[in-house]
C-alpha positions in Angstrom: -30.7 27.2 -22.0 -31.5 24.1 -23.3 -32.4 21.3 -21.2 -31.8 18.2 -22.9 -27.9 19.2 -22.3 -28.0 19.7 -18.5 -28.9 16.2 -17.5 -25.7 16.0 -15.5 -26.4 19.4 -13.7 -30.0 18.2 -13.1 -29.6 15.1 -11.5 -26.5 16.7 -9.3 -28.9 19.7 -8.0 -31.8 17.3 -7.8 -30.6 14.3 -6.2 -27.1 14.0 -5.3 -26.1 17.0 -4.1 -29.0 16.9 -1.3 -28.6 13.2 -0.5 -24.3 14.3 0.0 -25.6 17.5 2.3 -27.8 15.2 4.5 -25.3 12.5 5.2 -22.4 14.9 5.2 -21.7 14.5 9.0 -22.0 10.5 8.6 -19.4 10.6 5.6 -17.1 12.6 7.3 -17.0 10.5 10.0 -16.5 7.6 8.3 -13.7 9.1 6.2 -11.8 9.9 9.6 -11.9 6.3 10.7 -10.8 5.1 7.3 -8.1 7.2 8.0 -7.1 6.4 10.7 -7.5 2.4 10.4 -5.3 2.8 7.0 -2.8 4.6 9.3 -2.8 1.8 12.2 -2.4 -0.8 9.2 0.6 1.3 7.7 2.3 1.3 10.9 1.7 -2.3 11.4 3.2 -3.2 7.8 6.3 -0.7 8.9 7.1 -2.7 11.5 6.6 -6.1 9.8 8.8 -5.0 7.4 11.4 -3.4 9.7 11.6 -7.0 11.5 12.1 -8.8 8.3 14.9 -6.3 7.1 16.6 -6.9 10.6 16.5 -10.6 10.1 17.8 -10.4 6.7 20.4 -7.9 7.2 21.6 -9.9 9.9 22.3 -13.0 7.2 24.2 -10.7 4.2 27.7 -11.3 5.7 26.8 -14.9 5.4 25.3 -14.3 1.9 28.2 -12.6 1.0 30.9 -14.9 2.2 28.9 -17.8 0.2 28.0 -15.7 -2.9 31.9 -14.7 -3.1 32.9 -18.2 -3.3 35.6 -19.2 -6.0 33.6 -20.6 -9.2 34.5 -24.5 -10.0 36.0 -26.0 -13.2 33.0 -25.5 -15.0 32.3 -22.0 -14.0 29.2 -22.6 -11.8 29.3 -20.9 -8.7 28.3 -22.7 -5.5 24.7 -22.0 -4.0 24.1 -19.6 -1.8 22.0 -22.6 0.6 25.3 -24.4 0.8 
């Protein structure tokens, strides 16, 4: 075995593995909390998106009516906000 080519293994075995093993419970707990928070944020954002979608979909018929107006003599379509 040539030690010069095993630097990563030496760092892992001598430092990283013992550190992770010593704090494994804290790491697992933090990951579970992060997962729960991510789920809460996702649900919250989906509710906001659904509310926006309901408002937007209730306005769609009016938008379609306005956008389907005949064009003027210059070939320009009327603005939707008119």
